[in-house]
N, C-alpha and C positions, 0 to 999 in steps of 0.2 A: 775222321780224325779221332784217334784214341786218346783217352786221358789216363795219366798215371796217378791222379789224385786219390782215387779210391784205395789202392794198396798202401799209399803213404799214410792216409788218414787212418786206415785200419791198423797199421803198425804203431802209429802214435797212440791210438786208443788202447791197444794191448799194453804198450809200455806204461801208459798212465795208470791203468788198472793194476798192473804188477807193482808199480811203485806205491800206490795207495795201499794195496794189500800188505806189502812189506812194512809200511809205516804203521798200519794197524796191528800187525803181529808184534812189533817192537814197542807198542804203546805201554806206558806204565800201568801197573795193576791198579784198579779202582778199589776203594774201600768197600764198595758194594759187592765186590767179589769175595771178600773175607767172610768166613762163616760167623754166625752170631756167637758171641761169647756168653758163657754161663758162669754165674757166681757159685762157686763150690765152697761150702763151709764144713770143715772137719772139726769135730769135738771129741776129745778123749778125756774121760773121767775115771775115778777109782774110788772104791769104798774105803780103802786104807791108803795112807800117805805112801808115796813111792817116787823115786827119781826114775822116770820112764825114758825108755829109748824109743823114739818115734821117727817113722819115715812117712812122707806124704808126697803125693803127686802134685807138682806145682806148674807143669807145662805140658803141652801136647808135643810129642815128637813128630817130626815131619813124616817119617816112615817108621814102621815097626823095627826094622833092622837097626836104626839109631838107638832105640830103647834096648834092644836085645844086646847090642855090643857094649853099652855103658848105661845101664838103668839108673845108676846113682846120679847121673847128670840130670835126670828128670825127677828124682825122688830124694830131696834133701833129707839129711838126718839131723835131728836135734835131740837134746836131752832136756827134760822139763820136770820140775817138781809138781806133782799132781796130788791132790788130797780131796776129801769130801768138801764140796762147796768151792773148790779151786780147780776147775777143769782147764785143760789146754785147748785153745781154739785157734784155727788158722783159716783165713779166706783167701782163695785163689780164683783166677779166671781161666777157664778151660773152654776150648771150642767143642771138644768131644768128651764130656764127662762119662758117658756110657762106656767109653773105652779106657780112659786114663785116670779117672778119679779113684784114688786109693789112699787109705791111711792105715797104718799098722803101729801098734804099741806093744812093748814087752818090758819085762823086768830086767832084761839084760843079765848081768851076773849077780844081781841082788837077790837076797833070800826073801821069802814071803809070798803071799798070794793076795795081791791088792784088789782083785776082782775088777778088772778093767771093763769099761763100757765105751763104745765108740758110736758116734752118729755121723752120717754123711748126708748133707743136704745140698740140693741143687736148686738154685733160684728160690731159696726160702722154704723148700719142701723137703722134709726128711725122707730120703729114699732107702737108707739102710741103717739099722741099729743092731749091734752085736755085743755080746758079753763073753768074757774069758777070764779064767782065774789068774793066769800069769802072762797072757798075751791075747791080742785081739786084732782082727782084720776087718775093715769095712771097705767094700768095693762094689761097684755096679757090675763088673764083669767077673767071670769065674777064672781064677788064676790057676 
């Protein structure tokens, strides 16, 4: 007497494994899957008072093409009064500051040479410091 139980059991097992695998593939993303965030601090100062034009990176693009097609979405522009003892500072959280941390300041259309200085710190450690007479760029990557 032959038994048909083994093929039926085998097909049920295969179906169960396929169902479980599909369920795992559709499982929601765990926070443990997210990359660790880093506190990035941008500071821009000047030796002479100036109304500065500042751009800074405030978020990580999902892919470079997103940044390439609309970089202003990821680098807000603000204007700030900067003077000796009155720097502009901004803190943001980035997953990949080596790629996306950037701050730039310029005089825009204003006259004068304010002698800008910028600092870019990651998790409390200054990584880049630069100076420029009418504009300055601090970044961890080469643009």
